[in-house]
NUNU-531379 format. One record per atom (N, C-alpha, C, O): residue number from 1; residue in one letter; x, y, z. Coordinates in nm, 2 decimals, padded with zeros to 4 digits. Atoms other than C-alpha are relative to their C-alpha. Layout:
% residues N
   resi   resn        X        Y        Z
    NUM      a        X        Y        Z
...
***
This chain:
% residues 92
   resi   resn        X        Y        Z
      1      m    00.03    00.12   -00.09
      1      m   -01.59    00.84   -00.73
      1      m    00.08    00.02    00.13
      1      m    00.21    00.03    00.12
      2      q   -00.07   -00.01   -00.13
      2      q   -01.51    00.88   -00.36
      2      q    00.00   -00.13    00.06
      2      q   -00.10   -00.20    00.08
      3      n   -00.02    00.12   -00.07
      3      n   -01.37    00.58   -00.19
      3      n    00.04    00.02    00.14
      3      n    00.12    00.10    00.17
      4      q   -00.03   -00.01   -00.14
      4      q   -01.36    00.53    00.18
      4      q    00.10   -00.12    00.03
      4      q    00.06   -00.23    00.02
      5      i   -00.10    00.10   -00.03
      5      i   -01.04    00.35    00.27
      5      i    00.05    00.01    00.14
      5      i    00.08    00.13    00.18
      6      d   -00.05   -00.01   -00.13
      6      d   -00.92    00.26    00.61
      6      d    00.15    00.02    00.00
      6      d    00.22   -00.06   -00.06
      7      h   -00.15   -00.04    00.00
      7      h   -00.58    00.43    00.66
      7      h    00.08   -00.11    00.08
      7      h    00.20   -00.13    00.04
      8      r   -00.08    00.11   -00.07
      8      r   -00.48    00.15    00.91
      8      r    00.03   -00.12   -00.09
      8      r    00.13   -00.18   -00.08
      9      l   -00.03    00.11    00.10
      9      l   -00.52   -00.11    00.63
      9      l    00.11    00.04   -00.09
      9      l    00.20   -00.04   -00.11
     10      l   -00.10   -00.05    00.09
     10      l   -00.30    00.10    00.41
     10      l    00.14    00.00    00.07
     10      l    00.24   -00.05    00.01
     11      l   -00.13    00.00   -00.07
     11      l   -00.03    00.15    00.67
     11      l    00.04   -00.14    00.04
     11      l    00.16   -00.17    00.04
     12      d   -00.04    00.14   -00.03
     12      d   -00.04   -00.22    00.77
     12      d    00.06   -00.07   -00.12
     12      d    00.16   -00.13   -00.11
     13      a   -00.05    00.05    00.12
     13      a    00.00   -00.32    00.41
     13      a    00.14    00.06   -00.03
     13      a    00.23   -00.01   -00.08
     14      y   -00.13   -00.06    00.03
     14      y    00.29   -00.07    00.37
     14      y    00.10   -00.06    00.09
     14      y    00.21   -00.10    00.04
     15      e   -00.10    00.06   -00.10
     15      e    00.47   -00.21    00.68
     15      e    00.04   -00.14   -00.05
     15      e    00.15   -00.17   -00.05
     16      k   -00.02    00.14    00.04
     16      k    00.43   -00.57    00.55
     16      k    00.08    00.00   -00.13
     16      k    00.16   -00.09   -00.15
     17      i   -00.07   -00.01    00.13
     17      i    00.55   -00.47    00.20
     17      i    00.15    00.03    00.03
     17      i    00.24   -00.02   -00.03
     18      h   -00.14   -00.04   -00.04
     18      h    00.85   -00.30    00.36
     18      h    00.08   -00.11    00.07
     18      h    00.20   -00.12    00.04
     19      l   -00.07    00.11   -00.07
     19      l    00.93   -00.60    00.58
     19      l    00.03   -00.12   -00.09
     19      l    00.13   -00.18   -00.08
     20      h   -00.01    00.12    00.07
     20      h    00.87   -00.88    00.34
     20      h    00.03    00.01   -00.15
     20      h    00.06   -00.09   -00.22
     21      g   -00.02   -00.03    00.14
     21      g    00.91   -00.72    00.00
     21      g    00.14    00.00   -00.05
     21      g    00.24    00.01    00.03
     22      k   -00.13   -00.02    00.06
     22      k    01.20   -00.70   -00.24
     22      k    00.04    00.14    00.00
     22      k   -00.04    00.23   -00.06
     23      a   -00.04   -00.14   -00.01
     23      a    01.40   -00.38   -00.18
     23      a    00.08    00.03   -00.13
     23      a    00.17   -00.05   -00.17
     24      e   -00.07   -00.04    00.11
     24      e    01.52   -00.19   -00.48
     24      e   -00.01    00.15   -00.02
     24      e   -00.12    00.21   -00.04
     25      q   -00.01   -00.15    00.01
     25      q    01.63    00.18   -00.50
     25      q   -00.10    00.07    00.09
     25      q   -00.18    00.16    00.04
     26      g    00.08   -00.07   -00.10
     26      g    01.44    00.29   -00.19
     26      g   -00.15   -00.04    00.00
     26      g   -00.23    00.01    00.07
     27      k    00.14    00.05    00.00
     27      k    01.12    00.10   -00.28
     27      k    00.00   -00.14    00.03
     27      k    00.10   -00.21    00.01
     28      h    00.02    00.14   -00.03
     28      h    00.99   -00.23   -00.17
     28      h   -00.12   -00.05   -00.08
     28      h   -00.22    00.02   -00.09
     29      t    00.11    00.06    00.08
     29      t    00.77   -00.46   -00.39
     29      t   -00.03   -00.14    00.06
     29      t    00.05   -00.22    00.08
     30      l    00.05    00.13   -00.05
     30      l    00.56   -00.75   -00.27
     30      l   -00.13   -00.03   -00.07
     30      l   -00.23    00.05   -00.07
     31      d    00.13    00.04    00.07
     31      d    00.29   -00.94   -00.47
     31      d   -00.05    00.10   -00.09
     31      d   -00.17    00.12   -00.10
     32      g    00.04   -00.09    00.10
     32      g    00.28   -00.68   -00.74
     32      g   -00.03    00.14    00.05
     32      g   -00.07    00.23   -00.03
     33      i    00.03   -00.13   -00.06
     33      i    00.24   -00.38   -00.50
     33      i    00.14    00.06    00.04
     33      i    00.22    00.00    00.11
     34      t   -00.13   -00.08   -00.03
     34      t    00.53   -00.12   -00.47
     34      t   -00.04    00.10    00.11
     34      t   -00.14    00.17    00.09
     35      a    00.03   -00.09   -00.11
     35      a    00.55    00.08   -00.15
     35      a    00.13    00.08    00.03
     35      a    00.24    00.03    00.02
     36      y   -00.12   -00.09   -00.04
     36      y    00.78    00.38   -00.06
     36      y   -00.06    00.13    00.06
     36      y   -00.18    00.15    00.06
     37      t    00.04   -00.13   -00.06
     37      t    00.77    00.71    00.12
     37      t    00.08    00.12   -00.06
     37      t    00.17    00.10   -00.14
     38      d   -00.07   -00.11    00.04
     38      d    00.88    01.06    00.05
     38      d    00.13    00.02    00.09
     38      d    00.15   -00.07    00.17
     39      h   -00.12   -00.02   -00.07
     39      h    01.21    01.20    00.19
     39      h   -00.01    00.01    00.15
     39      h    00.08   -00.04    00.22
     40      d    00.02   -00.02   -00.15
     40      d    01.07    01.28    00.54
     40      d   -00.08   -00.11    00.06
     40      d   -00.10   -00.12    00.18
     41      g    00.08    00.11   -00.06
     41      g    00.85    00.97    00.57
     41      g   -00.14    00.03    00.03
     41      g   -00.21   -00.06    00.08
     42      y    00.13   -00.04   -00.03
     42      y    00.53    01.16    00.61
     42      y   -00.11   -00.04   -00.10
     42      y   -00.22   -00.05   -00.08
     43      t    00.09    00.03    00.10
     43      t    00.38    01.06    00.28
     43      t    00.04   -00.14   -00.05
     43      t    00.15   -00.17   -00.08
     44      v   -00.02    00.14    00.04
     44      v    00.33    00.69    00.18
     44      v   -00.06   -00.02   -00.14
     44      v   -00.17    00.03   -00.17
     45      f    00.05    00.03    00.14
     45      f    00.29    00.57   -00.18
     45      f   -00.01   -00.15   -00.01
     45      f    00.08   -00.22    00.02
     46      l    00.03    00.14    00.03
     46      l    00.14    00.24   -00.28
     46      l   -00.04    00.00   -00.15
     46      l   -00.13    00.07   -00.19
     47      e    00.03    00.00    00.14
     47      e    00.13    00.15   -00.65
     47      e   -00.01   -00.15   -00.05
     47      e    00.07   -00.23    00.00
     48      g    00.01    00.13    00.06
     48      g    00.02   -00.15   -00.85
     48      g   -00.13   -00.01   -00.07
     48      g   -00.23    00.06   -00.04
     49      h    00.13    00.02    00.08
     49      h   -00.25   -00.27   -01.10
     49      h   -00.05    00.13   -00.06
     49      h   -00.17    00.16   -00.05
     50      n    00.03   -00.13    00.07
     50      n   -00.24    00.07   -01.28
     50      n   -00.07    00.09    00.10
     50      n   -00.16    00.17    00.06
     51      t    00.06   -00.09   -00.11
     51      t   -00.34    00.24   -00.95
     51      t    00.11    00.05    00.08
     51      t    00.21   -00.02    00.12
     52      k   -00.10   -00.06   -00.09
     52      k   -00.14    00.48   -00.74
     52      k   -00.08    00.07    00.11
     52      k   -00.17    00.15    00.09
     53      l    00.06   -00.06   -00.12
     53      l   -00.24    00.58   -00.39
     53      l    00.10    00.07    00.08
     53      l    00.21    00.02    00.11
     54      t   -00.09   -00.09   -00.08
     54      t   -00.08    00.86   -00.20
     54      t   -00.07    00.02    00.14
     54      t   -00.18    00.08    00.14
     55      l    00.05   -00.02   -00.13
     55      l   -00.14    00.86    00.18
     55      l    00.08    00.11    00.07
     55      l    00.20    00.09    00.09
     56      e   -00.07   -00.12   -00.05
     56      e   -00.05    01.20    00.33
     56      e   -00.02    00.01    00.15
     56      e   -00.10   -00.07    00.21
     57      f    00.01   -00.03   -00.14
     57      f   -00.01    01.33    00.68
     57      f   -00.14    00.03    00.03
     57      f   -00.22    00.08   -00.05
     58      h    00.14   -00.02   -00.05
     58      h   -00.34    01.34    00.88
     58      h   -00.09   -00.10   -00.08
     58      h   -00.21   -00.07   -00.08
     59      n    00.07    00.11    00.06
     59      n   -00.45    01.03    00.68
     59      n   -00.09    00.05   -00.12
     59      n   -00.19   -00.01   -00.15
     60      k    00.07   -00.04    00.13
     60      k   -00.57    01.22    00.37
     60      k    00.07   -00.08   -00.11
     60      k    00.19   -00.11   -00.11
     61      y   -00.05    00.08    00.10
     61      y   -00.53    01.02    00.06
     61      y   -00.05    00.04   -00.14
     61      y   -00.16    00.11   -00.15
     62      h    00.04   -00.03    00.14
     62      h   -00.54    01.06   -00.32
     62      h    00.02   -00.13   -00.08
     62      h    00.12   -00.19   -00.07
     63      l   -00.01    00.12    00.09
     63      l   -00.61    00.78   -00.57
     63      l    00.01    00.04   -00.15
     63      l   -00.06    00.14   -00.19
     64      e    00.00   -00.02    00.15
     64      e   -00.52    00.77   -00.94
     64      e   -00.02   -00.13   -00.06
     64      e    00.06   -00.23   -00.04
     65      y    00.02    00.12    00.08
     65      y   -00.66    00.50   -01.16
     65      y   -00.10    00.04   -00.12
     65      y   -00.18    00.13   -00.11
     66      e    00.09   -00.03    00.12
     66      e   -00.84    00.49   -01.50
     66      e   -00.13   -00.09    00.01
     66      e   -00.23   -00.04   -00.03
     67      a    00.11    00.09    00.00
     67      a   -01.07    00.19   -01.45
     67      a   -00.03   -00.05    00.14
     67      a    00.06   -00.08    00.21
     68      s    00.03    00.05   -00.13
     68      s   -01.26    00.08   -01.15
     68      s    00.05   -00.14    00.03
     68      s    00.07   -00.18    00.14
     69      r   -00.06    00.14   -00.01
     69      r   -01.14   -00.28   -01.22
     69      r    00.14    00.01    00.05
     69      r    00.18   -00.07    00.14
     70      d   -00.14   -00.01   -00.05
     70      d   -00.78   -00.16   -01.16
     70      d    00.00    00.03    00.15
     70      d    00.07   -00.02    00.23
     71      y    00.01   -00.04   -00.14
     71      y   -00.88    00.00   -00.83
     71      y   -00.04   -00.12    00.08
     71      y    00.01   -00.15    00.19
     72      d    00.05    00.12   -00.08
     72      d   -01.07   -00.32   -00.72
     72      d    00.11   -00.10    00.01
     72      d    00.13   -00.16    00.12
     73      l   -00.11    00.09    00.00
     73      l   -00.77   -00.54   -00.81
     73      l    00.11    00.05    00.10
     73      l    00.16   -00.03    00.18
     74      f   -00.09   -00.06   -00.09
     74      f   -00.54   -00.30   -00.62
     74      f   -00.04   -00.02    00.14
     74      f    00.04   -00.06    00.23
     75      m    00.05    00.01   -00.13
     75      m   -00.75   -00.30   -00.31
     75      m   -00.01   -00.14    00.05
     75      m    00.02   -00.17    00.17
     76      k    00.00    00.14   -00.04
     76      k   -00.79   -00.68   -00.31
     76      k    00.14   -00.04    00.04
     76      k    00.16   -00.11    00.13
     77      k   -00.14    00.03   -00.03
     77      k   -00.41   -00.71   -00.32
     77      k    00.04    00.06    00.13
     77      k    00.12    00.00    00.21
     78      i   -00.03   -00.06   -00.13
     78      i   -00.37   -00.46   -00.04
     78      i   -00.05   -00.08    00.12
     78      i    00.01   -00.10    00.22
     79      e    00.06    00.08   -00.10
     79      e   -00.61   -00.66    00.17
     79      e    00.07   -00.13    00.02
     79      e    00.09   -00.18    00.13
     80      q   -00.07    00.13   -00.01
     80      q   -00.44   -00.99    00.09
     80      q    00.13    00.02    00.07
     80      q    00.17   -00.07    00.15
     81      i   -00.13   -00.02   -00.07
     81      i   -00.10   -00.85    00.19
     81      i   -00.02    00.03    00.15
     81      i    00.05   -00.03    00.23
     82      s    00.02   -00.03   -00.14
     82      s   -00.24   -00.71    00.51
     82      s   -00.04   -00.12    00.08
     82      s    00.01   -00.14    00.19
     83      k    00.04    00.12   -00.07
     83      k   -00.40   -01.04    00.61
     83      k    00.10   -00.11   -00.02
     83      k    00.10   -00.20    00.07
     84      g   -00.08    00.11    00.03
     84      g   -00.15   -01.27    00.46
     84      g    00.14    00.00    00.05
     84      g    00.21   -00.11    00.05
     85      y   -00.14   -00.01   -00.05
     85      y    00.18   -01.15    00.61
     85      y   -00.01    00.05    00.15
     85      y   -00.09    00.13    00.18
     86      n    00.00   -00.04   -00.14
     86      n    00.26   -01.11    00.98
     86      n    00.12    00.09    00.02
     86      n    00.23    00.08   -00.04
     87      a   -00.11   -00.08   -00.04
     87      a    00.47   -00.84    01.13
     87      a    00.09   -00.08    00.10
     87      a    00.04   -00.18    00.16
     88      p   -00.09    00.07   -00.08
     88      p    00.78   -00.96    01.32
     88      p   -00.06   -00.01    00.15
     88      p   -00.11    00.09    00.20
     89      g    00.05    00.02   -00.14
     89      g    00.69   -01.10    01.67
     89      g   -00.15   -00.03    00.01
     89      g   -00.20   -00.04    00.12
     90      r    00.14    00.03   -00.01
     90      r    00.33   -01.18    01.58
     90      r   -00.02   -00.14   -00.06
     90      r    00.04   -00.17   -00.17
     91      d    00.04    00.13    00.05
     91      d    00.20   -01.53    01.53
     91      d   -00.12    00.00   -00.08
     91      d   -00.21    00.09   -00.05
     92      k    00.12    00.00    00.08
     92      k   -00.06   -01.62    01.28
     92      k   -00.11   -00.06    00.07
     92      k   -00.22   -00.08    00.02
***
């Protein structure tokens, strides 16, 4: 199953998780989604709802999940985080 995901949505959700989430051991968690990067910051990882998404340099991504329901729940949460939290300096 090939999924077309907007990399800007993923990066926006990552930023908001990083800003608003609970930090623990280099990872940030917000609303059930955990976000972190590799050592150089070029690869972003988002995990939750039995789904792991790896966003690599040049906006290539890899998804790991067993059931499409897990993927659907994960993407709904990513969209909710992106829409529901503001970056600093932005009004709702």
